[in-house]
C-alpha positions as CSV (number, residue, x, y, z in Angstrom):
1,M,0.1,0.1,-0.1
2,V,1.1,2.9,-1.0
3,T,1.0,6.2,2.0
4,D,1.0,9.4,2.4
5,Y,4.9,9.6,3.2
6,D,5.9,7.3,0.6
7,R,5.8,10.0,-1.9
8,I,7.8,12.5,-0.4
9,L,10.3,10.1,2.0
10,R,11.5,8.0,-1.0
11,G,14.6,5.9,0.1
12,D,15.4,5.7,-3.5
13,G,16.2,8.9,-3.6
14,R,13.5,10.1,-6.3
15,V,12.3,13.0,-4.7
16,S,10.8,16.3,-6.5
17,K,12.2,19.6,-6.0
18,D,8.9,21.1,-7.0
19,G,7.2,22.9,-4.0
20,A,3.6,22.5,-4.9
21,T,3.9,18.8,-5.7
22,N,5.4,18.1,-2.4
23,A,3.0,20.3,-0.8
24,E,0.4,18.3,-1.7
25,S,2.1,15.2,-0.1
26,Y,2.2,17.4,3.2
27,D,-0.8,18.1,3.2
28,A,-2.2,14.5,2.8
29,W,0.0,13.4,5.6
30,A,0.1,16.4,8.0
31,S,-2.7,15.4,10.7
32,D,-0.6,12.0,11.3
33,Y,2.9,13.8,10.7
34,D,3.8,14.3,14.5
35,R,2.9,10.9,15.7
36,Q,4.6,9.0,12.6
37,L,7.7,10.6,13.4
38,A,7.6,10.3,16.9
39,D,6.9,6.6,16.2
40,W,10.3,6.1,14.1
41,G,12.2,8.2,17.0
42,Y,12.9,11.2,15.1
43,E,14.8,13.7,17.1
44,A,16.4,16.0,14.5
45,P,14.6,18.8,16.0
46,T,15.9,18.5,19.2
47,R,19.3,18.1,18.3
48,A,19.0,20.7,15.7
49,A,17.5,23.2,18.7
50,G,20.6,22.3,20.7
51,L,23.1,22.9,18.2
52,L,21.4,26.4,17.5
53,A,21.9,26.8,21.5
54,R,25.6,25.7,21.3
55,H,26.8,28.4,18.4
56,L,24.6,31.5,18.9
57,D,25.6,33.8,21.1
58,G,22.0,35.5,22.5
59,F,20.3,32.7,21.6
60,A,17.6,32.7,24.8
61,Q,16.1,35.4,23.0
62,A,17.0,35.6,19.3
63,R,15.1,36.1,16.2
64,V,14.9,32.8,14.4
65,L,13.9,31.6,10.9
66,D,11.9,28.2,11.1
67,C,12.8,27.3,7.6
68,G,10.7,24.5,6.3
69,C,8.7,24.3,9.6
70,G,6.2,21.6,8.7
71,T,3.9,21.1,11.7
72,G,6.0,23.1,14.0
73,M,8.3,20.3,15.6
74,T,11.0,22.1,15.4
75,G,9.5,25.5,16.8
76,A,8.5,23.4,19.5
77,A,11.8,22.0,20.2
78,L,12.9,25.6,20.3
79,R,10.9,26.0,23.1
80,D,11.6,22.9,25.2
81,S,15.2,24.0,24.9
82,G,14.6,27.4,26.9
83,F,14.2,29.5,24.1
84,G,12.0,32.8,24.4
85,G,12.3,34.7,21.2
86,P,10.2,35.1,18.2
87,I,10.0,32.6,15.6
88,T,8.9,32.7,12.1
89,G,8.2,29.8,10.0
90,F,7.9,29.2,6.2
91,D,6.7,26.3,4.8
92,M,4.6,25.4,1.4
93,S,1.8,23.2,3.0
94,T,-1.1,25.0,4.2
95,A,-2.4,21.8,6.5
96,S,1.0,21.8,8.1
97,L,0.8,25.7,8.8
98,E,-2.3,25.0,10.5
99,I,-1.4,22.5,13.1
100,A,2.0,24.7,13.6
101,R,-0.2,27.6,14.1
102,A,-2.7,25.9,16.4
103,K,0.6,25.5,18.8
104,G,0.8,28.8,19.5
105,I,4.6,29.0,19.3
106,Y,5.3,31.1,16.3
107,A,5.3,34.9,15.7
108,D,4.5,34.5,12.1
109,L,4.1,31.8,9.6
110,E,3.8,32.3,5.9
111,Q,3.3,29.6,3.1
112,V,6.5,30.1,0.9
113,D,8.1,28.2,-1.7
114,L,11.8,27.7,-0.2
115,N,13.0,27.5,-3.8
116,A,12.3,31.1,-4.5
117,P,14.2,34.2,-3.1
118,L,13.1,34.2,0.6
119,P,10.3,37.2,1.4
120,I,12.3,38.8,4.5
121,E,14.6,41.5,4.6
122,A,18.0,41.1,4.8
123,D,20.2,41.3,8.3
124,S,16.5,40.3,9.8
125,M,17.4,36.9,11.8
126,D,19.7,35.8,14.2
127,G,19.1,31.9,13.6
128,I,18.1,30.2,10.9
129,L,17.0,26.2,11.5
130,C,16.3,23.9,8.6
131,V,15.6,20.1,9.6
132,G,14.5,18.0,7.2
133,V,13.9,19.7,4.3
134,L,16.9,19.9,2.1
135,T,16.1,17.0,0.5
136,Y,13.5,19.1,-1.6
137,I,15.4,22.3,-2.1
138,E,18.5,23.2,-4.3
139,E,20.9,23.9,-1.7
140,A,23.3,26.6,-2.7
141,P,20.9,29.3,-3.7
142,L,18.7,28.4,0.0
143,L,22.2,28.9,1.7
144,K,22.7,32.1,0.2
145,E,19.5,33.4,1.1
146,W,20.1,32.5,5.0
147,M,23.4,34.3,4.5
148,R,21.5,37.3,3.0
149,V,19.0,37.6,5.5
150,L,20.8,36.5,8.7
151,R,22.4,39.3,10.4
152,P,26.3,39.4,10.8
153,G,27.4,36.8,13.3
154,G,24.1,35.0,12.5
155,V,24.0,31.1,12.9
156,A,22.1,28.2,10.3
157,V,22.1,24.8,11.3
158,F,20.4,22.3,8.9
159,T,20.1,18.5,8.1
160,C,21.3,16.7,4.8
161,R,20.3,12.7,4.4
162,T,23.4,11.0,4.0
163,D,23.0,9.8,0.4
164,F,22.1,13.5,-0.7
165,W,25.7,14.3,1.0
166,E,27.1,12.2,-1.3
167,S,25.1,12.3,-4.5
168,R,24.8,16.1,-4.7
169,G,28.3,16.8,-3.7
170,F,27.0,19.0,-0.4
171,E,30.7,18.7,0.9
172,K,31.8,20.4,-2.2
173,T,29.4,23.3,-2.0
174,L,29.8,24.2,1.3
175,T,33.6,24.3,1.0
176,D,33.2,26.5,-2.3
177,L,30.7,28.5,-0.5
178,E,33.2,29.7,2.1
179,K,36.1,29.7,-0.2
180,M,34.0,32.4,-1.4
181,G,33.4,34.3,1.3
182,T,29.7,33.5,1.5
183,L,29.2,31.7,5.0
184,R,31.9,30.2,7.8
185,R,31.7,26.8,8.7
186,L,31.2,26.1,12.5
187,E,30.5,22.6,12.7
188,T,29.5,19.4,10.9
189,T,28.9,16.0,12.6
190,Q,29.3,12.6,11.8
191,P,26.2,10.8,10.5
192,L,23.7,10.2,12.8
193,P,19.9,8.3,13.2
194,Y,17.5,10.0,11.2
195,I,14.3,8.0,11.2
196,P,15.4,4.7,12.4
197,G,12.4,3.0,13.2
198,N,11.4,3.6,9.7
199,P,11.9,0.0,7.6
200,E,13.3,1.4,4.5
201,F,15.7,4.0,6.1
202,G,16.4,2.2,9.5
203,T,20.7,2.4,9.8
204,K,20.9,3.1,6.3
205,I,19.9,6.5,5.5
206,Q,21.5,8.7,8.5
207,I,21.3,12.5,8.3
208,I,24.1,15.1,8.9
209,Y,24.0,18.2,10.8
210,G,25.6,20.9,9.4
211,V,26.4,24.5,11.0
212,V,27.1,27.9,9.0
213,G,27.5,31.3,9.9
214,S,27.2,34.5,8.3
215,I,30.0,36.8,7.7
């Protein structure tokens, strides 16, 4: 049986980067998303929030963009970590945004295609979290957009699937952007569990956490 998440998780790597296509699948999955991810042992939002807290000065009251916020799991992880500042959430799935809004943890939520320029002013954010999202995005343009909207010294934390880190040359992308003076690389973790309880992913497909800073 094909489930809602089968269309977008894709252990074979054949994912779409079309925002409207992916939004339709996430809309269908939204009502069961939090429960399903919890059942699979998904800890990425908590880990990412911890990395932002470690690297971002003034974390507790910072201005943070949750880039691909979905149902608000990452925003909730931020609040659980003691974060008290305003959170802006961008996502393409309207059903997911409705669930995130009901949690009452975001200052602003907008439907945004992350493959387009971000509708936000330069130097307007202190931190960015992007968890479980780069699978569906052209990475280099979005990384450049993050550096535009972050104030000098701001920090972005993201995750990338291990299979895509290799096949899409993500290591080279980060190195090239650093050489160009676009960003600073602050930390890159070893592969860590992604959704270990999912039978297709298990320990075969993990995630790498990256931390980059604006200049």
